[in-house]
C-alpha positions as CSV (number, residue, x, y, z in Angstrom):
1,M,-13.8,5.3,-15.2
2,P,-14.6,5.6,-11.5
3,N,-13.2,8.4,-9.4
4,V,-11.2,6.8,-6.6
5,G,-10.1,8.3,-3.3
6,I,-7.2,6.6,-1.4
7,V,-6.7,7.1,2.3
8,G,-3.0,6.6,3.4
9,G,0.1,7.7,1.5
10,G,2.5,5.0,2.6
11,M,4.3,2.8,0.1
12,I,1.1,0.8,-0.5
13,G,-1.0,3.9,-1.0
14,L,1.4,5.5,-3.4
15,A,2.0,2.4,-5.5
16,L,-1.7,1.7,-5.6
17,A,-2.5,5.3,-6.7
18,Y,0.2,5.0,-9.4
19,R,-1.1,1.7,-10.8
20,L,-4.8,2.7,-10.7
21,R,-4.0,6.0,-12.5
22,Q,-2.1,4.1,-15.1
23,R,-5.3,2.1,-15.7
24,G,-7.2,5.3,-16.3
25,H,-8.9,5.9,-13.0
26,A,-9.1,9.4,-11.6
27,V,-7.3,9.2,-8.2
28,T,-6.9,11.4,-5.2
29,L,-4.6,10.4,-2.3
30,F,-5.0,11.6,1.3
31,E,-2.0,11.5,3.7
32,A,-1.9,12.9,7.2
33,A,1.8,13.6,7.2
34,P,3.3,16.5,5.2
35,V,5.3,14.0,3.1
36,P,4.3,10.6,1.7
37,G,6.0,7.4,2.5
38,G,4.6,6.3,5.9
39,L,7.1,4.0,7.6
40,A,9.4,4.1,4.6
41,A,9.7,7.9,4.8
42,P,13.3,8.9,5.7
43,S,14.5,10.6,8.8
44,A,17.8,12.3,9.8
45,I,20.7,10.9,11.7
46,G,23.4,13.5,12.2
47,P,23.8,15.4,8.9
48,F,22.5,12.4,6.8
49,A,19.1,11.3,5.6
50,Y,18.5,7.6,6.2
51,D,15.8,4.9,6.4
52,R,14.3,4.8,10.0
53,F,14.0,1.0,9.6
54,P,16.5,-1.1,7.5
55,H,15.6,-2.3,4.1
56,V,17.4,-4.7,1.8
57,V,16.6,-6.3,-1.5
58,L,16.8,-10.1,-2.0
59,Q,17.5,-11.9,-5.3
60,S,13.9,-13.1,-5.1
61,D,12.4,-9.6,-4.6
62,L,11.2,-9.2,-8.2
63,H,8.6,-6.5,-7.5
64,V,11.2,-4.1,-6.3
65,Q,13.6,-4.9,-9.1
66,D,10.8,-4.4,-11.7
67,L,9.9,-1.1,-10.2
68,V,13.4,0.3,-10.1
69,N,13.9,-0.8,-13.7
70,E,10.6,0.9,-14.6
71,F,11.7,4.2,-13.0
72,G,15.2,4.0,-14.5
73,I,17.1,3.8,-11.2
74,A,18.3,0.2,-11.5
75,D,21.9,1.5,-11.6
76,R,21.5,2.5,-8.0
77,L,20.8,-1.1,-6.9
78,R,24.1,-2.6,-5.6
79,W,24.6,-6.3,-4.9
80,G,27.1,-7.8,-2.6
81,L,28.0,-10.7,-0.5
82,S,26.6,-10.4,3.1
83,R,27.7,-11.9,6.4
84,A,25.4,-12.9,9.1
85,G,26.0,-13.8,12.7
86,L,24.5,-15.2,15.9
87,Y,25.2,-14.0,19.5
88,V,24.7,-16.9,21.9
89,G,26.3,-17.7,25.2
90,G,28.0,-14.3,25.3
91,R,29.9,-15.0,22.1
92,L,29.6,-13.9,18.5
93,H,29.5,-16.7,15.9
94,A,29.6,-16.3,12.1
95,L,26.6,-17.8,10.4
96,S,27.1,-16.8,6.7
97,S,27.8,-20.1,5.0
98,P,27.2,-23.9,5.3
99,L,30.7,-24.2,6.7
100,D,29.9,-21.7,9.5
101,Y,26.8,-23.6,10.2
102,R,28.6,-26.9,10.6
103,H,31.1,-25.3,13.0
104,L,28.5,-23.7,15.2
105,A,29.4,-25.2,18.6
106,A,26.1,-24.3,20.2
107,L,24.4,-27.1,18.2
108,T,25.1,-30.8,18.2
109,P,25.4,-32.8,14.9
110,L,21.9,-34.2,15.6
111,D,20.6,-30.6,16.0
112,K,22.1,-29.6,12.7
113,L,20.7,-32.6,10.9
114,R,17.2,-31.9,12.2
115,I,17.5,-28.2,11.2
116,A,18.5,-29.3,7.7
117,L,15.5,-31.7,7.5
118,T,13.2,-29.0,8.8
119,M,14.4,-26.5,6.1
120,R,14.0,-29.2,3.5
121,R,10.5,-29.9,4.6
122,V,9.5,-26.2,4.6
123,R,11.3,-25.3,1.3
124,H,9.3,-27.8,-0.7
125,L,5.9,-26.4,0.4
126,R,4.3,-24.2,-2.2
127,D,3.2,-21.7,0.4
128,G,2.8,-21.4,4.2
129,T,-1.0,-21.8,4.4
130,S,-0.8,-25.5,5.3
131,L,1.3,-24.6,8.4
132,E,-1.2,-22.0,9.8
133,S,-2.9,-24.6,12.1
134,S,0.3,-25.0,14.2
135,G,2.2,-22.5,16.4
136,S,5.7,-21.7,15.3
137,A,7.4,-22.6,18.5
138,E,5.8,-26.0,19.0
139,W,6.0,-26.9,15.3
140,L,9.8,-26.1,15.2
141,Q,10.5,-28.0,18.4
142,S,8.6,-31.0,17.1
143,W,10.8,-31.0,13.9
144,S,14.1,-29.6,15.1
145,G,14.1,-30.3,18.8
146,R,14.1,-27.9,21.8
147,R,17.8,-27.0,21.8
148,A,17.9,-26.3,18.1
149,Y,14.8,-24.1,18.5
150,E,16.2,-22.1,21.4
151,R,19.7,-21.7,19.9
152,Y,19.0,-21.4,16.2
153,W,15.4,-20.8,15.2
154,A,14.3,-18.5,18.0
155,P,17.1,-16.0,17.4
156,L,16.3,-16.0,13.6
157,L,12.6,-15.4,14.3
158,N,13.4,-12.8,17.0
159,A,15.4,-10.9,14.5
160,V,12.5,-10.5,12.2
161,A,9.5,-10.7,14.5
162,G,10.5,-10.3,18.1
163,E,9.0,-12.2,21.0
164,N,5.6,-12.1,19.2
165,H,6.9,-14.9,17.0
166,V,5.7,-17.3,19.7
167,N,2.1,-16.1,18.9
168,A,2.6,-16.7,15.2
169,S,1.7,-19.7,13.3
170,A,4.3,-22.0,11.7
171,A,3.6,-20.2,8.4
172,I,6.2,-17.6,9.5
173,V,8.8,-20.3,9.3
174,W,7.9,-20.8,5.7
175,T,8.5,-17.1,5.1
176,L,11.8,-17.1,7.0
177,V,13.2,-20.1,5.2
178,H,12.2,-18.9,1.7
179,R,13.7,-15.5,2.5
180,L,16.9,-17.2,3.6
181,Y,17.0,-19.1,0.3
182,G,15.9,-15.9,-1.5
183,T,19.3,-14.4,-0.7
184,R,21.2,-17.0,-2.6
185,R,22.5,-16.3,-6.1
186,P,23.4,-19.3,-8.3
187,G,27.1,-20.1,-7.8
188,H,27.3,-18.4,-4.4
189,R,27.1,-20.3,-1.1
190,R,26.9,-17.0,0.9
191,A,23.9,-14.6,1.0
192,V,23.8,-11.9,-1.6
193,Y,21.9,-8.8,-0.6
194,G,21.0,-5.8,-2.6
195,Y,21.0,-2.2,-1.3
196,L,19.4,0.7,-3.2
197,E,21.6,3.8,-2.9
198,G,19.6,6.3,-0.9
199,G,17.5,3.5,0.6
200,A,13.7,3.4,0.4
201,A,13.8,7.2,-0.1
202,A,15.2,6.6,-3.6
203,I,12.0,4.8,-4.5
204,L,9.8,7.5,-2.8
205,Q,11.7,10.3,-4.5
206,T,10.9,8.7,-7.9
207,L,7.4,7.3,-7.1
208,G,6.1,10.5,-5.5
209,P,6.8,12.8,-8.6
210,A,5.7,10.0,-10.9
211,V,2.3,9.7,-9.2
212,A,1.8,13.5,-9.4
213,S,3.0,13.7,-13.0
214,I,0.4,11.3,-14.3
215,G,-2.5,13.2,-12.7
216,V,-2.9,11.8,-9.2
217,R,-4.1,14.5,-6.9
218,L,-2.0,14.5,-3.6
219,E,-3.7,15.9,-0.5
220,L,-0.7,15.9,1.9
221,G,-0.9,17.0,5.6
222,V,-4.7,16.2,5.5
223,P,-5.7,13.8,8.3
224,V,-8.9,11.9,7.5
225,T,-11.4,11.4,10.2
226,R,-14.2,9.4,8.5
227,V,-15.0,7.4,5.4
228,I,-18.7,7.2,4.7
229,D,-20.6,5.2,2.1
230,D,-24.0,6.4,1.1
231,P,-26.3,5.5,-1.9
232,H,-24.8,8.2,-4.1
233,A,-21.1,8.5,-3.2
234,A,-18.3,7.5,-0.9
235,S,-17.2,10.5,1.2
236,I,-13.9,11.3,2.8
237,L,-14.2,13.6,5.8
238,S,-11.0,15.4,6.7
239,Q,-10.0,17.0,10.0
240,D,-10.2,20.5,8.6
241,G,-14.0,20.0,7.9
242,R,-13.8,19.3,4.2
243,V,-15.8,16.6,2.5
244,A,-14.7,15.0,-0.7
245,N,-17.0,12.6,-2.7
246,F,-15.8,9.7,-4.8
247,D,-17.3,6.7,-6.6
248,H,-15.1,4.5,-4.5
249,V,-12.7,4.9,-1.6
250,V,-9.7,2.6,-0.8
251,V,-8.5,2.6,2.9
252,T,-4.8,1.5,3.2
253,T,-4.3,2.3,6.9
254,A,-3.4,-0.3,9.7
255,T,-6.5,-2.2,10.7
256,P,-7.0,-0.5,14.2
257,L,-7.2,2.9,12.5
258,T,-9.4,1.4,9.7
259,T,-12.1,0.4,12.2
260,R,-12.2,4.0,13.5
261,L,-12.3,5.5,10.1
262,C,-15.1,3.3,8.7
263,P,-17.9,3.3,11.3
264,Q,-20.3,1.6,8.9
265,L,-18.4,-1.7,8.8
266,S,-20.4,-4.6,10.1
267,D,-19.8,-6.1,13.6
268,A,-18.3,-9.2,12.0
269,E,-15.9,-7.1,9.8
270,R,-14.8,-5.0,12.8
271,A,-14.2,-8.1,14.9
272,R,-12.1,-9.5,12.1
273,L,-10.0,-6.4,11.8
274,E,-9.7,-5.9,15.5
275,G,-8.5,-9.5,16.0
276,I,-5.3,-8.8,14.1
277,V,-2.2,-8.5,16.3
278,Y,0.6,-6.2,15.3
279,H,4.3,-6.0,16.1
280,G,5.4,-2.5,17.2
281,I,9.0,-1.5,16.8
282,V,11.3,0.6,18.9
283,S,14.5,1.0,17.0
284,V,17.6,2.8,18.2
285,S,20.0,3.8,15.4
286,M,23.6,4.9,15.8
287,L,26.2,6.5,13.6
288,L,29.6,5.2,14.7
289,R,33.2,6.2,14.1
290,K,34.2,2.6,13.6
291,P,32.7,-0.6,12.3
292,L,31.4,-3.3,14.7
293,G,32.2,-6.7,13.1
294,A,31.4,-6.5,9.4
295,M,28.2,-8.7,9.8
296,Y,25.1,-7.3,8.2
297,R,22.7,-8.9,10.6
298,T,23.4,-10.6,13.9
299,G,20.6,-12.5,15.6
300,I,20.4,-12.5,19.4
301,A,20.1,-15.8,21.3
302,S,21.2,-14.5,24.7
303,T,18.5,-13.6,27.2
304,G,18.2,-10.1,28.7
305,M,19.3,-8.2,25.6
306,P,17.1,-5.1,24.9
307,F,17.2,-5.5,21.1
308,N,16.4,-8.5,18.8
309,A,19.2,-8.0,16.3
310,V,22.2,-5.9,15.4
311,V,22.0,-4.6,11.8
312,E,25.2,-3.1,10.5
313,A,23.7,-1.5,7.4
314,T,26.9,0.1,6.1
315,T,28.3,-3.4,5.3
316,L,26.2,-3.1,2.2
317,T,26.7,0.6,1.3
318,T,29.5,2.4,-0.3
319,P,32.0,3.8,2.3
320,S,31.0,7.4,1.4
321,A,27.3,6.8,2.0
322,F,27.5,8.2,5.6
323,G,30.8,10.0,5.3
324,G,32.8,6.9,6.2
325,A,30.9,6.3,9.4
326,T,29.1,3.1,10.3
327,L,25.3,3.0,10.5
328,V,23.8,0.5,13.0
329,Y,20.2,-0.4,13.7
330,L,19.1,-2.0,17.0
331,P,15.5,-2.9,16.6
332,R,13.2,-4.3,19.3
333,F,9.8,-5.7,18.3
334,V,7.4,-4.5,21.0
335,A,4.0,-5.9,22.0
336,K,1.0,-3.7,22.5
337,H,1.3,-3.3,26.2
338,D,5.1,-3.6,26.6
339,S,6.8,-1.3,29.1
340,Y,9.2,-0.2,26.4
341,W,6.6,2.2,25.0
342,S,7.0,4.3,28.2
343,L,10.8,4.5,28.2
344,S,12.4,7.9,27.6
345,D,14.9,8.4,24.8
346,T,17.7,8.8,27.4
347,T,16.8,5.4,29.0
348,L,16.6,3.7,25.7
349,R,20.0,5.0,24.6
350,H,21.7,4.0,27.8
351,R,20.1,0.5,27.9
352,F,20.8,-0.2,24.2
353,M,24.4,1.2,24.3
354,S,25.3,-0.8,27.4
355,A,24.1,-4.0,25.8
356,L,25.9,-3.3,22.5
357,G,29.1,-2.6,24.5
358,S,28.9,-6.0,26.1
359,M,28.8,-7.6,22.6
360,Y,31.6,-5.4,21.2
361,P,34.0,-4.4,24.0
362,H,36.1,-2.2,21.6
363,L,33.1,0.1,21.3
364,G,33.0,3.2,23.5
365,R,30.5,6.0,24.0
366,R,32.9,8.4,22.3
367,D,32.6,6.3,19.2
368,V,28.9,7.4,18.8
369,I,28.6,10.3,16.4
370,A,24.8,10.6,16.4
371,W,21.6,8.8,17.5
372,D,18.0,8.5,16.3
373,I,15.1,6.6,17.8
374,A,12.1,5.5,15.8
375,R,8.8,4.1,17.2
376,T,5.8,2.7,15.5
377,R,2.9,0.7,17.1
378,H,1.6,-1.0,14.0
379,A,4.6,-2.1,12.0
380,I,3.9,-5.7,11.0
381,P,0.8,-7.9,11.4
382,V,1.4,-11.2,13.2
383,P,0.3,-14.2,11.2
384,T,-1.5,-16.0,14.0
385,R,-3.0,-19.4,13.7
386,H,-5.6,-19.8,10.9
387,Y,-4.8,-16.2,9.9
388,S,-5.8,-16.6,6.2
389,R,-9.1,-18.2,7.2
390,D,-10.1,-16.1,10.1
391,L,-8.4,-12.7,10.0
392,L,-6.9,-11.8,6.6
393,P,-8.9,-8.7,5.5
394,P,-10.7,-9.0,2.2
395,L,-10.5,-6.4,-0.5
396,A,-14.2,-5.8,-0.6
397,T,-16.3,-4.8,2.4
398,S,-20.0,-4.9,3.2
399,R,-20.1,-1.3,2.0
400,P,-19.9,-1.5,-1.8
401,R,-18.0,1.8,-2.2
402,I,-15.4,1.1,0.5
403,H,-12.4,-1.2,-0.2
404,L,-9.4,-2.3,2.0
405,V,-5.8,-2.6,0.8
406,N,-3.4,-2.9,3.7
407,A,-0.3,-4.7,5.0
408,A,-2.5,-7.1,6.9
409,Q,-3.4,-8.7,3.6
410,C,0.2,-10.0,3.5
411,A,0.1,-13.2,5.6
412,S,3.9,-13.6,5.6
413,G,4.6,-12.0,9.0
414,V,7.9,-10.5,7.6
415,L,7.0,-7.4,5.6
416,S,9.5,-6.0,3.1
417,L,9.3,-3.3,0.5
418,N,8.9,-6.1,-2.0
419,D,5.8,-7.4,-0.2
420,L,4.2,-3.9,-0.1
421,I,4.9,-3.1,-3.7
422,G,3.7,-6.6,-4.8
423,L,0.5,-6.2,-2.7
424,A,-0.2,-2.8,-4.3
425,N,0.3,-4.2,-7.8
426,S,-2.0,-7.3,-7.3
427,Q,-4.7,-5.3,-5.5
428,A,-4.7,-2.6,-8.1
429,A,-5.3,-5.2,-10.8
430,R,-8.2,-6.7,-8.8
431,L,-9.7,-3.3,-8.1
432,D,-9.4,-2.2,-11.7
433,A,-11.3,-5.3,-12.8
434,S,-13.9,-4.9,-10.1
435,L,-14.5,-1.2,-10.5
436,S,-14.6,-1.3,-14.3
437,Q,-17.2,-4.1,-14.1
438,T,-19.2,-2.1,-11.6
439,N,-19.0,0.9,-13.8
440,S,-20.1,-1.1,-16.9
441,N,-23.0,-2.5,-15.0
442,A,-24.1,0.9,-13.8
443,T,-23.8,2.3,-17.4
444,A,-25.9,-0.6,-18.7
445,S,-28.5,0.0,-16.0
446,V,-28.8,3.6,-16.9
447,A,-29.1,2.7,-20.6
448,V,-31.9,0.3,-19.8
449,L,-33.7,2.9,-17.7
450,V,-33.4,5.6,-20.4
451,H,-34.6,3.2,-23.1
452,G,-37.5,2.2,-20.9
453,S,-38.5,5.8,-20.2
454,R,-38.5,6.6,-23.9
455,E,-40.6,3.6,-24.7
456,G,-43.1,4.8,-22.1
457,M,-43.3,8.3,-23.7
458,R,-44.2,6.9,-27.1
């Protein structure tokens, strides 16, 4: 079986290494950080380890559920009813059930009817590809009307994609609607969310040792500078000057880094990869002495707020998970050249705390136990118009020994752990078939050459 090198030890890289090794391939994984996990790797807030970005499991997230069952940690997956809200016109509104939706004063009866018809239209589509020719904002306004877009759809999209949702195609609406329905359990009118005790780290703490135990070689704390394909091998050059040779290399990094790592890609391939727009995220997290409002996620429809949503994560956890304290995320999706990248931690804390205090007047600065701030420039690819046709990266490249598996191959625009694990599973199966076929063809060619040479010697 081919010897495979994988660049990038995030959730995709780890799951891909695990599946390829299960299929018999020799695998070595390179990760620049001292620990694997990428964006899913935990951080610390006060005395507690926590996910830097919030993760939940939906009823429809079968890849995650299958994996935790496979690893024997399904008992750590807790399900519970979840509340959602909307902050519009300086007021908080519950938005957890059809009854809440009917009582939402910010919308007229006609608005609500048009929203329902829009959802029905989207829900019956098999996938979002047919919507990729239209922009999300104009498509939603044509179906639901401008007021419904501004007061309902825009806050929902802002909560998962930020202001960049206006650059996204209407396919992101398909993803959003299907995720909304993916929270429903038969017999429940309210959303049911799952939370894995320990967060994404619980998967990493199981997946990491599992990868090593079946023979994957982990090269942690080893930044890769180049991936080169020559006629005899694919080479990974690391920052410390080492060169490792493989039959094939799979690059799992974000596409801007991929173009720098793989200088042999064609101009057309580089243009395709460089054309992908990413959301960045600046997320301020707080550990509070008291709860906010018992809503898991509150979308923001009021202008001038520095964050796109309020996520009260501990509405899903056990009370003891953070010593009885409340964990809140305040994520802001940030464009490439946004001024938020240059703001100091002190400025971010002050700005975010002031805005949160305007939403929840009972909250004071003394209620904050601890802070943490997470930043990443390449969090989620934006599914722009005609994304699948023009930008979605293929698995194979013009270099036969170099392959791409990365988050940009998910055209949903709303990445979850389920999307990443599902992508790794499907691409591992495709790679296994492709590499095994290549290996078989090479073996057959060698056999023919050896046979021919013997014939010539007779």
